[in-house]
N, C-alpha and C positions, 0 to 999 in steps of 0.2 A: 515554332514558336515563343515567340516572348514571354513574359509572364508579367500581367497585368499588376502596374504596380496603383496603389490606394493613397492617396492622400488625405492625412487626417493634420485636427491641429489640434495641438499640445496646449494643453488649457491651462499651466504654469510659464510658460513661454510665451504662447500669441503667436511661435512658429508653425509650419509646417513640415511638417519629412514625411518623407516616404515608405511607406510596412506594405509590401511585400504580402500575399496570402500563408506563403513559405513558413514565414517568420510568423504571423504569429499564430501555426499551424505547431512551431514548436516550440512557443511558450506553453500549450497547452500539455502537449505530451513532457511529462511528467513520472517517472517510474517506484513507485516507492522500495525504500531496501531498508532493513533492514542492521545493515552490516556494521553502524555505528553503533549501536546498543549489543548489539554479540560480542563488539570486542570491549565495552565497558566490561559483562560478564564476566567477558574470558579472563580482563580485569584482575573483575576483586576475587573468583572465584584465583585461578590460577595466574600469577603475577610477574612470572619466569615463560612463563608459555609465551608463541605467536602460535597465528595461521594461515596458511599458505594461501591466497585468493581461488586459485580452485576451488577450495573446500571453502570458503566461505560463500561461495556463489553457485552452492551445493544447497548448505545450511539456510541460505538467505531464502533459496529456494523450496526447500522443504519449509522452511517456514507461513512464508506464502499461502502454500499449497493448504496448510493447516488451515489457518486464519482464513482463509475460503472457502473451508469444506466448514468449520461450523458456525461462520455467516450462512451459509445456505441453508446448514440442519436448522438452525435456530432459527428463521426466518418456513424457511417448514413449522414449524411446533408452533409458531406466533400466529400462522395463517388454520393450525388446527383449534388455536385457543380461540380465533376469530378476538385478535385481538390487534389495533389498531402499531402496536409498538413492543420493540423484541426490550424486555425486561431480562434481568440476570438471570431470573428463575427457564427460562428460556435458552440462556447462554449454558447453565451450566450445562443444562439436560443437554444440550446438544454437544458437550464437552466429554459425560459423560458416555452420550452414545456413541463416541465417533471412537476416543479413547476410552477405554472398559478398563478397570483396577484392578486383577486378578485375585479375588478374596480367597 
C-alpha cells in the first residue's frame, strides 16, 4: 500500500513540498549518545590511547543505563518527599544509593 504524502507550506519560501509520515517519524528519532564526551575525556586523561567502536558502544550503554537508574531513583525520592522538582539533594542521594562507596 503506498504511503500517504502530505503537502505543507514552507513559510520561508511560500512553496509546497511533500513530506511523508515516515520522514516525520525519522526526524523525531534521535538516539542519545555520550561517545563524543567519552572520547574527549579519554583524550584528556590518556592522549595516546584510542578506543574500539564496540567498546565505545558498551561504555555508552553502561553510561546510559546508570544515568537512567539515577533518574528513576531520584524521581522516587522526589515522590517520597512530596516535592514537584528533582533537586540536587535527590540526585546526590540517588547516586549514593545506587553506587555506594565502601567505607
